[in-house]
C-alpha positions as CSV (number, residue, x, y, z in Angstrom):
1,X,8.8,-3.7,1.6
2,X,12.2,-5.5,0.9
3,X,13.1,-4.0,-2.3
4,X,11.9,-0.2,-0.6
5,X,14.1,-0.7,2.2
6,X,16.7,-1.6,0.2
7,X,16.2,1.7,-2.0
8,X,16.1,0.4,-5.4
9,X,17.5,0.8,-7.9
10,X,14.5,-0.2,-10.1
11,X,15.3,-1.9,-13.0
12,X,12.4,-2.7,-15.9
13,X,11.6,-6.3,-14.6
14,X,10.5,-4.6,-11.4
15,X,7.3,-2.7,-13.0
16,X,4.7,-3.3,-15.6
17,X,2.9,-1.3,-18.1
18,X,0.0,0.3,-16.1
19,X,-3.3,0.0,-17.4
20,X,-5.4,3.4,-17.9
21,X,-7.4,2.6,-14.6
22,X,-4.5,1.7,-12.6
23,X,-2.6,4.8,-13.9
24,X,-5.2,7.0,-12.8
25,X,-5.4,5.9,-9.3
26,X,-1.2,6.0,-9.2
27,X,-1.8,9.9,-10.6
28,X,-4.4,10.3,-7.6
29,X,-2.5,8.9,-5.2
30,X,0.8,10.9,-5.8
31,X,-1.1,14.0,-5.9
32,X,-2.6,13.1,-2.5
33,X,-6.1,13.0,-3.6
34,X,-6.8,9.9,-1.6
35,X,-10.9,10.0,-1.5
36,X,-11.0,10.4,-5.0
37,X,-8.6,7.4,-5.2
38,X,-10.6,5.4,-2.8
39,X,-13.8,6.0,-4.5
40,X,-11.9,5.2,-8.2
41,X,-10.5,1.9,-6.1
42,X,-14.2,1.1,-5.5
43,X,-15.6,1.7,-8.7
44,X,-13.1,-0.6,-10.6
45,X,-11.5,-4.0,-10.5
46,X,-7.8,-2.8,-11.2
47,X,-5.1,-4.5,-9.9
48,X,-3.3,-3.3,-6.9
49,X,-0.2,-5.3,-7.0
50,X,1.7,-3.1,-9.7
51,X,4.6,-1.0,-9.8
52,X,5.1,2.4,-11.6
53,X,8.0,3.4,-13.7
54,X,9.5,4.5,-10.1
55,X,9.3,1.3,-8.5
56,X,6.4,1.9,-6.0
57,X,2.9,0.4,-5.4
58,X,0.0,1.7,-4.4
59,X,0.2,0.2,-1.1
60,X,3.7,1.8,-0.8
61,X,2.6,5.1,-1.8
62,X,-0.7,4.8,0.9
63,X,1.4,3.5,3.5
64,X,4.4,6.3,3.1
65,X,1.4,9.0,3.2
66,X,0.2,7.2,6.5
67,X,-3.4,6.8,5.1
68,X,-4.5,3.8,6.9
69,X,-7.8,3.6,5.3
70,X,-6.4,3.4,1.9
71,X,-3.8,0.6,3.3
72,X,-6.2,-1.2,4.6
73,X,-8.6,-1.4,1.8
74,X,-5.6,-2.1,-0.5
75,X,-4.7,-5.2,1.7
76,X,-8.1,-6.1,1.6
77,X,-8.0,-6.4,-2.3
78,X,-5.1,-8.7,-1.8
79,X,-2.0,-6.0,-2.0
80,X,1.0,-8.0,-1.4
81,X,3.3,-6.7,1.8
82,X,6.5,-8.0,0.0
């Protein structure tokens, strides 16, 4: 969370183009559809360590929202803390 603590700014090297699966997970997370997001996450092998254009990761979004269940699942799947 060092980059998040620094507040950005995010540069193009900080994010990757998102696959349709990961893009869908980000969309669900940003809408607050956490149950749907968890189900979609369990239905796919999508990478969990990518950043969107705002520099956020799925782990960052889940932690910000206080979603311990999603945070645990992302960590279980290998999401990097830093």
